[in-house]
C-alpha positions as CSV (number, residue, x, y, z in Angstrom):
1,X,-23.7,17.0,58.7
2,X,-22.6,15.9,55.2
3,X,-19.1,17.2,55.7
4,X,-18.8,15.3,59.0
5,X,-20.1,12.1,57.4
6,X,-17.6,12.4,54.5
7,X,-14.7,13.1,56.9
8,X,-15.5,10.0,58.9
9,X,-16.0,7.8,55.8
10,X,-12.7,9.0,54.4
11,X,-10.8,8.2,57.6
12,X,-12.2,4.7,57.5
13,X,-11.3,4.2,53.8
14,X,-7.8,5.5,54.5
15,X,-7.3,2.9,57.2
16,X,-8.3,0.3,54.6
17,X,-6.0,1.7,52.0
18,X,-8.8,2.9,49.8
19,X,-9.7,6.2,48.3
20,X,-13.1,7.9,48.2
21,X,-14.7,9.2,45.0
22,X,-14.2,12.9,43.9
23,X,-17.0,15.1,45.1
24,X,-17.7,17.6,42.3
25,X,-19.5,20.9,42.5
26,X,-20.5,22.6,39.2
27,X,-21.3,26.3,38.5
28,X,-23.4,27.0,35.5
29,X,-25.1,30.0,33.8
30,X,-27.0,28.4,31.0
31,X,-28.1,25.1,29.3
32,X,-25.6,23.0,31.2
33,X,-24.3,20.8,28.3
34,X,-20.8,20.5,29.8
35,X,-22.4,19.9,33.2
36,X,-24.5,17.0,31.7
37,X,-21.3,15.5,30.1
38,X,-19.7,15.5,33.5
39,X,-22.7,13.9,35.2
40,X,-22.9,11.2,32.5
41,X,-19.1,10.7,32.8
42,X,-19.5,9.9,36.5
43,X,-22.5,7.6,36.0
44,X,-20.7,5.7,33.2
45,X,-17.6,5.2,35.3
46,X,-15.4,7.4,33.2
47,X,-14.8,9.7,36.2
48,X,-14.3,8.2,39.7
49,X,-16.5,10.9,41.1
50,X,-20.0,12.2,41.7
51,X,-21.6,15.6,41.0
52,X,-23.0,16.4,44.4
53,X,-24.3,19.9,43.8
54,X,-24.9,22.4,41.0
55,X,-25.3,26.2,41.5
56,X,-26.4,28.7,38.9
57,X,-26.3,32.5,38.9
58,X,-29.2,32.5,36.5
59,X,-32.7,31.6,37.8
60,X,-33.8,30.5,34.3
61,X,-30.8,28.4,33.5
62,X,-32.0,25.2,31.8
63,X,-29.1,23.3,33.3
64,X,-30.8,23.4,36.7
65,X,-33.7,21.2,35.5
66,X,-31.2,19.0,33.7
67,X,-29.3,18.4,36.9
68,X,-32.4,17.7,38.8
69,X,-33.4,15.1,36.2
70,X,-30.3,13.2,37.1
71,X,-31.0,13.5,40.8
72,X,-28.4,16.1,41.5
73,X,-29.2,18.9,44.0
74,X,-29.4,22.1,42.0
75,X,-29.9,25.7,43.2
76,X,-30.2,29.2,41.9
77,X,-28.3,31.5,44.2
78,X,-28.6,35.3,43.8
79,X,-25.1,36.6,42.8
80,X,-25.6,40.3,43.6
81,X,-26.4,43.3,41.5
82,X,-23.4,43.2,39.2
83,X,-23.7,41.6,35.7
84,X,-20.2,40.1,35.4
85,X,-18.9,39.7,39.0
86,X,-20.2,38.8,42.4
87,X,-21.0,40.9,45.4
88,X,-18.5,39.5,47.9
89,X,-21.1,38.4,50.5
90,X,-23.0,36.5,47.7
91,X,-19.9,34.8,46.6
92,X,-19.4,33.6,50.2
93,X,-22.9,32.1,50.0
94,X,-21.7,30.0,47.0
95,X,-18.8,28.9,49.1
96,X,-21.1,28.0,52.0
97,X,-23.2,25.7,49.8
98,X,-20.2,24.1,48.2
99,X,-18.7,23.4,51.6
100,X,-22.0,22.1,52.9
101,X,-21.8,19.4,50.3
102,X,-18.2,18.7,51.0
103,X,-17.1,19.5,47.5
104,X,-13.5,18.5,46.5
105,X,-13.3,20.4,43.2
106,X,-15.3,23.2,41.7
107,X,-16.0,23.2,37.9
108,X,-17.0,26.4,36.1
109,X,-18.9,24.8,33.2
110,X,-20.2,27.7,31.2
111,X,-20.3,30.0,34.3
112,X,-20.3,33.5,33.0
113,X,-19.2,35.4,36.1
114,X,-15.8,36.4,37.4
115,X,-14.9,34.7,40.6
116,X,-12.8,36.3,43.4
117,X,-11.1,35.7,46.7
118,X,-14.0,33.8,48.4
119,X,-14.0,30.9,46.0
120,X,-10.3,30.9,45.1
121,X,-9.2,31.0,48.8
122,X,-11.7,28.4,49.9
123,X,-10.8,26.0,47.2
124,X,-7.1,26.8,46.4
125,X,-6.0,25.2,43.1
126,X,-9.2,23.3,43.1
127,X,-11.4,25.5,40.8
128,X,-11.2,24.6,37.1
129,X,-12.7,26.3,34.1
130,X,-13.5,25.4,30.5
131,X,-12.9,28.1,27.9
132,X,-13.7,28.0,24.2
133,X,-10.3,28.9,22.8
134,X,-6.8,27.7,22.8
135,X,-5.6,29.9,25.7
136,X,-3.7,32.1,26.1
137,X,-5.2,33.1,22.7
138,X,-8.6,34.7,22.8
139,X,-9.6,35.0,26.4
140,X,-13.0,36.6,27.1
141,X,-16.2,36.4,25.1
142,X,-17.2,35.8,21.5
143,X,-14.2,33.6,20.7
144,X,-15.5,31.9,17.6
145,X,-16.2,35.1,15.7
146,X,-12.8,36.5,16.7
147,X,-11.0,33.4,15.6
148,X,-12.7,33.5,12.2
149,X,-12.1,37.2,11.7
150,X,-8.4,36.6,12.5
151,X,-8.1,34.0,9.8
152,X,-6.9,31.3,12.2
153,X,-6.5,27.7,10.8
154,X,-6.9,26.1,14.3
155,X,-9.3,26.8,17.1
156,X,-10.3,24.7,20.2
157,X,-10.9,24.7,23.9
158,X,-9.0,24.7,27.2
159,X,-9.5,23.4,30.7
160,X,-7.4,25.3,33.2
161,X,-7.1,25.9,36.9
162,X,-8.8,29.2,37.7
163,X,-7.0,32.1,39.3
164,X,-7.6,35.9,39.8
165,X,-6.9,36.6,36.1
166,X,-9.9,36.0,33.9
167,X,-9.3,32.9,31.7
168,X,-5.8,32.8,33.3
169,X,-4.3,30.0,35.4
170,X,-2.3,26.9,34.7
171,X,-3.5,25.1,31.6
172,X,-4.5,21.4,32.1
173,X,-5.7,20.2,28.8
174,X,-6.6,21.5,25.3
175,X,-8.2,20.1,22.2
176,X,-7.9,21.5,18.7
177,X,-10.3,21.7,15.8
178,X,-9.6,22.7,12.2
179,X,-11.1,25.9,11.0
180,X,-12.7,25.8,7.5
181,X,-12.9,28.8,5.2
182,X,-16.7,28.5,5.1
183,X,-17.2,28.1,8.8
184,X,-19.7,30.3,10.6
185,X,-19.3,31.1,14.4
186,X,-22.2,28.8,15.1
187,X,-20.7,25.8,13.2
188,X,-17.4,26.3,14.8
189,X,-19.0,26.6,18.2
190,X,-20.7,23.3,17.8
191,X,-17.5,21.4,16.9
192,X,-15.6,23.1,19.8
193,X,-18.4,22.2,22.3
194,X,-18.0,18.5,21.4
195,X,-14.3,18.8,22.3
196,X,-15.2,20.6,25.5
197,X,-17.2,17.7,26.7
198,X,-14.4,15.3,26.0
199,X,-11.6,17.2,27.7
200,X,-13.7,18.1,30.7
201,X,-14.5,14.4,31.3
202,X,-10.9,13.4,30.6
203,X,-9.5,16.0,33.0
204,X,-11.8,15.1,35.8
205,X,-11.0,11.4,35.2
206,X,-7.3,12.0,35.6
207,X,-7.9,14.2,38.7
208,X,-10.3,11.7,40.3
209,X,-7.7,8.9,39.8
210,X,-5.0,11.0,41.4
211,X,-2.9,11.1,38.2
212,X,-2.8,14.9,37.9
213,X,-3.1,17.8,40.3
214,X,-2.1,21.5,40.3
215,X,1.2,20.6,42.0
216,X,2.1,17.6,39.7
217,X,1.1,19.0,36.4
218,X,4.2,20.1,34.5
219,X,2.8,20.8,31.0
220,X,-0.6,20.8,29.3
221,X,-2.0,17.7,27.6
222,X,-3.0,18.8,24.1
223,X,-5.1,16.8,21.7
224,X,-5.0,17.5,17.9
225,X,-8.0,17.7,15.6
226,X,-8.1,13.9,15.2
227,X,-8.0,13.3,19.0
228,X,-4.3,12.4,18.9
229,X,-2.1,13.6,21.7
230,X,0.3,16.2,20.3
231,X,2.1,17.1,23.5
């Protein structure tokens, strides 16, 4: 019913030369701070969009209650018996719910599970992920500790289109932070998280305004430590 209503509405808007807002679905596993930044970005008009549904693979994810506080439909959906990936039929259930709410783009915002063909084929080039490193450096987990142990001078975060490779896919936007000699993983994580919020909102703003897409993006947008665009 929702999908039909959205389709009819968009046909009418197209006849009037207008565009509908971006319908955003978010996948989370934990506290949902990136999710909350997106919801606020929509409500404050920074994103021409609306978060229409949130799904978690963790029944105890604090982000579910945060989403409901903002009036967003939020569900725990059993992902299957595996710790890091879906059972295929369970991933199709995620697709079913996202389709039910006529989602245009899927955002993995701290979603700690590998996605596969069901989501990627159902939303081709329309699944994005936020990762706490300057990809392609440091894919995977525990990035802040690994950066410190490697003696890096810069760290940061990346928004990218998801594909079948974990933390792979075309990079959309990155933001850098300086690494101090006395940093701890926790201190570094806090500074990187603040940048994650900014570039997720900025990415979705550009997508919602039709300024970037998978097909039109030639090179990543990179912000330096002082929020200046460096590329």
